[in-house]
DOMIPA-493056 format. One record per residue: residue in three letters; x, y, z of N, C-alpha, C in turn. Coordinates in pm, whole numbers, plus 50000, padded with zeros to 5 digits. Atoms other than C-alpha are relative to their C-alpha. Layout:
BEGIN
AlaXYZXYZXYZ...
//
This chain:
BEGIN
Met501034992850059940151320125084499105004049925Val501075005150043937961307324870499115000850092Phe500545002649839936281296725198499425015050076Ala500284983349909936541331825374499195006849924Leu500904991850121934941348225060498254994449979Arg501045008050028932051323825021499245005850179Arg500864995649852931431329825439499865015449989Thr499964988450004931641361725416498315004349901Val501274998250056928951364625162498854993950028Trp501135005249873926651341025367499835008950098Leu500334989149865926591367425650499645005949959Lys500214991750037926301392825424497865000149992Leu501595003050030922761373625282499315001150120Ile500535000649889921811367325623499275010850043Gln500384995649937922151397525745499025011449943Ala500774995050077920401411725442498204998249993Ala500855001850039917751390225423498195003950078Pro501354994249926914941402925705499565015649936Val500434985550032914841434325526500044999249835Leu499995003850185914671421825148498465002849970Pro501514996950024911211431525014499634981349945Gly500675017950021908831397324979499524997449898Gly500494995250122906791394324712500624982949955Arg500065012150042906741358724485501394993649935Leu498245001850044910771360524345500504999050063Met499014999949877912331371924657499704984550037Gln500055012349933910881337424807500034989449929His499365008750089911761318624499501324999850031Ala498204996249965915571331324590500184995450086Arg499685000449822915241324624952500244984149963Gln500175019749983913991282224869501634998649912Arg499355003850112916591284324564501545000950142Thr498845001249925919161293724830500684990450140Ile499645009849895918261271325114500124985849922Glu499785008350072918561243924856501614997949957Ala498935000750043921731251724724501194997050104Thr498754999549876923691257325053499084991350063Arg500625014549893921371228425207500265008050169Met499774990749862921381256825516498175010449994Ala500954991949945917871271625689499855006150091Pro499954996149909918741294525899498605010250008Asn500814998849989915641314426068500015013749829Glu500094986450090916741348025849499154996649846Leu500835010150100915311325425546498674996149964Cys500995010149950912551310025663498965009050033Ile500404988949925911141342325852500135010349894Arg500514982950040909101371325698499495012450097Lys500624992649913908571402525808498204996049953Gly501365000850005904621400225918499524988250003Asp500045014349976904811364525948498885000850112Thr500075002449901902821346326157500944984550056Ala498925010049920905521322326359500094990750070Val499745010249868905461290226555501084994549991Leu498505006550020908161276726726498854990250144Val500255017249914906871237826911501274999850084Gly499395002449874909231232127220501275014849978Val499494986449965911131264027328500635000050070Val498964995149879913881274027496500175012550035Pro500934988649981912841303627712501625014149972Thr498864991350036916451318127646500725004049815Gly499655006450122916851308127279499695009849918Glu500064990250139915941318526907498725000750019Ile501264994650017912331324227003500165016749998Trp500034985550012913411359527044500175008949858Asp499695002050153915191357826688498365002749951Met501395001850133911741351126512499165010650088Val500774988849917910371379126785499975011649886Arg499454990850071912331402526565500335000849910Leu500114997650118912361389626268498275000449931Val501264997750084908761391526184499335016250011Gly500664987550004908611426626316498535003250095Pro501034997949908905781443326514498654997649923Arg501175003450050903341436426253499524983649975Gly500465011649984903431401026281499994990150153Arg500204999349853903031377726536500884983550023Val499345009749944905191345126717499254993350110Ile501225004649885903271318026917500864987750018Ala499245011949946905411294427128499354993850086Val501105011749986903711259727180501224995950137Glu498884995749875905661256027549499234990050108Pro501115010649915904361226327771501155002150206Phe499685001349942906871231628046499835015150108Pro500504987649988905991255228298500925009650049Asp498684990749975909821270328466499745007049827Ser499974996850118909561279728061499565006849963Val500814992150057906801291528018499885019350046Ala499594992649879907031314128353500945011849904Gln498784992149993910431328128225499465012649835Leu500634995750143908841334627854498985009350009Glu500444989249995906341357327974500245010350095Ala499864988049935908121372828216501105011249956Arg499344987750075910501385228000499205009049897Ala500824997650093907951393027743499445020250088Arg500434983749941906471419828007501345009450002Ala499004989149958909801432228085500245010049879Thr499484998350123910591436927727498365008849943Gly501474999650093907061450327629499824992649915Thr500725012850143906821422227369498574997250010Lys501985001749967903431422727250499754989749866Asn500375012750118903911399126964500444989849976Leu500265013649957904411370327131498664990050145Thr501015003849902901841345027284500184986149980Val499565008049936902541319827467498854987150037Leu501225008950000900651285727456500554988250112Pro499205009049910901601265527789499464981349973Thr500675010549994900591229627682501144993149867Gly499185009250098902501201827448499364993649906Ala500405000950080902091195727133500174980349926Trp499745013650028901181155127006499184991349929Ser500875005750112899211131626785498724997750087Glu501734998550001896331132626956500105006750197Pro499994988849855895121150827346499804986050129Gly499595007749876896311130727654501045008750088Lys498924993949921898901134027882501264995449943Gln498755000950038902831126627849501015000050113Thr498884998149833905681123828140501415006249921Leu498484992150016908291150628098501044999950025Tyr498835002849916911641140528197500875011249982Ile499264985449985913731171028327501364998649974His498695003549988917111173128219500855005950118Pro499374992449859919681181028525500505013549937Glu499544987950066921421206928294499465010549903Phe500864988750111919791221327980498265000949995Thr501474999349968916111232027975499744994149810Gly499905004650149916791223027594500004988449996Ser500085018949984916951186627677499084990550066His501335008949914913731181827870499284990249856Ile500645006450104912071152227687498974992950050Val500975011449949909121131127660500784985749940Leu498665010750103911311095127605498674993149914Asp501215005850044907601077327516499975007949872Ser500284991750097908111094927169499854988149873Gly499525003850020909121066226988500484997649844Ala498844994350081911851081026827501154993150128Lys499035002249914915541072926939500655009550023His498994988549982917661102827060500925002050029Asp497655001649929921261107427089500125004650135Arg500164993049882920201128227405499544995850060Ala500835005749914918171108427538501094992450151Met499455009749901919231092027873499024991450082Ala500845006449920917851066928122499135008950088Pro501124992549874914981076428352500385005450095Glu499634998649880916691075328644501365012449987Ser498704987450047919241102728519499635014050016Tyr500574983050032916941132728491499875000850179Ala499634993249913916871155828736498634999050125Gly501174998849971912881146428793499014998749865Ser501594997950110909361143028579498875005450066Ile502084987349925905961164428579499724991949814Asp501105005250056902841146328407499715014449896Ile500354989950129902141173428082499104999849924Glu500915002150063899231179127910500255003249883Val499124996850185899441172427490498625002149940Asp500685004650085897291177227220500035004149878Arg499785004750076896821176626872500405022649926Leu499744984650076898691211426673498875010449937Asp500794996150066895931214526471498865008050103Asp500994997549922893651218226784500715010450093Val499574989349892896051239327011500155012649903Leu500464986450049896201266126756498715008549937Ala501434994550044892571267326638499235005850126Arg500274994049868891801273327012500755016149980Ala499394987049960893971301327020499995010349839Gly500314988050085892381316026717500944999349860Ile499425001250094895261307126455499974988949915Glu500495010050050893991292426192501174995949836Asn498924999350103896741297025899501315008650013Pro498984998250017900151299525999501255001549889Asp498834995350093903141313125816500854989549978Phe498675011949942905971289125951499834993550140Ile500715008749917905691262626164501934997449994Lys499335007349916908771251626372500404992950063Ile500275010749934909261220726536501134993050056Thr498475001849982912051211926766499584992050168Val500725008949889910871184927046500704993150079Met499185011649902913961162527126499054984749913Gly500305012450082912801132426869498514996450017Ala502145001850003908101139126957499975009749870Glu500384996250103908881152426602498664994549917Met501325002850105906731128726400498585000550123Gln501404994049891904081132126760498955008849930Val500124988550047904211162326638499145004449863Leu500545003250176903461160326245498624990749993Arg500905006950056900821135126264498255005350125Gly501454990350014898341160226471499775014049923Met500424987450132898521181426201499904998949917Asp501144996350145896061173125956499885012549897Arg500334985950060895191206925891500585007549942Leu498734991350032898061226325894500734991449919Leu499095003750089899981205525679499034997049833Gln500424993950108897181215425403499975011149986Ser500014982150010897971250625444501215003250039Thr498504993749961901091259025597501555000749917Pro498895002450135903531271825347501604996850034Arg498555004350020906731264225525500304994650160Leu499465005349897908281242225778501374997850049Trp498925002849950911181235625966500164990850088Val499945013449890911811199826172501064996150051Lys498875003349979914161190026354500354982050032Ala500515013450061914981151226316501544993150053His499175010849909918101138826533500014990549996Ser500415013649978916731109226605499544986149843Leu500015010150057916061073726486498164995950028Ile501565005450003912491061526383500674986149908Asp499795016750056912431022526358501275000249921Gly498585001450008916131022826285500485009849849Gln499884990450105916151048826029499845012150019Thr499704986449995917231084826032499145010949995Ala501104989449947914401106926142499765011149905Asn499774991750094915291132625843499144996249870Val500775007150112914361106525588498644995050028Val501205001749962911711097825765498495009349967Ile500644986650037909961130625790500215006649881Ser500454992550105910811140325491499144995849871Arg501305009550071908781112025257498865001950086Met500934996449922905971119525497499405013549934Leu499974982250049906431159125428499774997749831Arg499685004850113906921148325044498094994649944Glu501385005149973903521127125063498815010049999Arg500544991549988901841159125170500275008849946Gly499524986750142903111182724846500585007450039Tyr498634987549955905911199025012501004990949978Arg498605001850002909171200724880500835001550077Thr499084998649892911961197425097501554996549990Val498415000550015915491197425156500664996350158Ile499545004049900917591180125404501005004150047Thr498674995249957920141201425583501004993650035Arg498615008249986923601199225650499924996750137Gly500075004849877924161179225972501025005250100Asn499494993849890925741193226313500944990450042His499585005149905928201182826567499324995750117Gly500494999849903926541163326833500794987450105Pro499205012449868927571137227169500454989949948His499585017250106928111109026943500655004549870Gly499695000350057929661123926642499495013249918Glu501184991850114928171140826347498734991249988Arg501385002449992924331144026388499365000549840Pro501085000750155921971136926066499275017950008Gly500294987950010920571172125918498424996850022Asp501524996949968917081186925963499234997149902Val500944997650173914141188725729499535016549955Tyr500634984049999912821223325590499244990749876Ala500985001150094909701221625391499485009349931Ser500834985950056907971245325145499024995949873Arg501275000350098904821247024925500555010049867
//
């Protein structure tokens, strides 16, 4: 009974969050809710009018919730290197008349160059760069993938700067274990971006990625929350990292 009541209150809060007023007091309330629940859904992370960036995009996934949450005065930037996903995103944006989505067809990394993207035989969201330095729980042997392509990658600082995006309000990074590579290419952005959400299901040098990522972001002046874990292919997965200034 108590669990059902808590769940009802939580769902009502999530439904109400996108239409609640902004301002410092409401941002503080959002932050305290994330800290208390160790849950950071997009509804609490994103506000109307935000410029929000998603690095690593499933074309049928949460990108469209982000478009809805920022509203017509906001803007969503999709940073995605896989050509089929880029085409699907652009086609849906045209079909739905979506004006506040910009698709940047490139990969984010610690430095400019090329990487090999391995194509998962079933799940678009599981395409992966195996050479990230992290051990991802969904990674397979190279020969198990449907194929691979070379992709152009660059520092996210430079990817966004070329698109005229200097000060995003929120960046979400979900790149199958390459999250630290992306963060290392964000020197400028980590000085100014007020809110980050970073997937952290991997192992980095034997440590859970959320510990490594959280420590890095705290050193950059962020306040971090390690969110609750979820169930993965090998049991319970570590939580992700929400960070704010």
